[in-house]
N, C-alpha and C positions, 0 to 999 in steps of 0.2 A: 253815613252819620256818625258822627264824632262825640265822644263823652265831654260834658261840660262839667267838671267837679262844681260843687256849689258848697259843701260843707262835709265835717268829718260825723259819722253814723253817732259817736258817743254823744254829738252835741244835741243830737234831736230826742227831746223826752215829748212826752204828751202835751199839747198845747203850744208847741213850739211853731212860730211864724216868722219868716224873714224875706224883705224882699231883695230881690237882686236886680240890677242894670247893669246889662254888659251889652255894649254896643246898641244896637236895634233892639234888643231882649231884655224885656220887663216882665218879671215874672215873681210869685209868692212861690216858697218851698213851704210845705205846712205839715206837721204830725198831729193827726187826733187819733187818741187811741193807738193802734197798732198801724193804722194806714198812714202812708206818706203821699202827699199829692204835689204837684207843681202845676200851679195854672197862672194865666193872663195875670196881670197887677192891677187891671182897671175893666170896671165892667164894660161889655159892649153897648150898653144903652146910652148912656149918658159919660162915660167915661170916671166914673166915680172911684175913686181909690178903693182897693178891696183888703186894704190891710188889716182892717177891723173888722171885716165881715163876718159874720156867723156861717160856722161850717156845722151841719147837723146830715148825718145819714147819707155821707156822699154828695152832701150837695152845699155849694157856697151861697150865702143870701148875702146881694148888694145891700150896703147899709142905706141907701137912698131910696128907693124904691122897693125894696125886697123882693126884687127879682131873683130865683134862684137858678142855678145850672149845675148840672151834673158835673161831678169833678171824675166821672168816667168818659164822658164823651164829647162835653161842654156845652152839648144841648139846654136850651133855655127850657125850663120845666115845662112853662104853659105852651111853647112853641112857637110865638109870634117874634122872639127878639134873636138878632145874629147871636152865634155860638161864642164862646169864651174859650179862647186858646186854653186847651190842657197838652203836657209834656209827659212823654214816656220817663218814668222816673228809673234811673239805673244806678246800679251800684258797682264799685270797682275799688276791691280790697276794704279799706276802711273810709271809703268815701262815697257819698251820694251826690247825684248830678240829674240831668237831662241828657237826653240824645237828641241833638240837633242836627238839620242837613247842614253840610260843609258850606 
């Protein structure tokens, strides 16, 4: 696994959300309350952008059909849709990022 730095910790305030496209990786880094999440930038149902998706209680809701996905496991809350990719948030010094396979 390698660390992919995305932003400085000082930049992450409550409500922070930023999309990153790096090679084939397309993800959103978000901070809600004290939690920081990294997850796929498009809904696996119909590839709707999650840039403006609602996040409540560790669940992100797709703005198109209101499908909810756990930000812990990526599982669809109702259980019938493919999982949303979620990434391990990792910290190195004053940077936050994700761990990815080499």
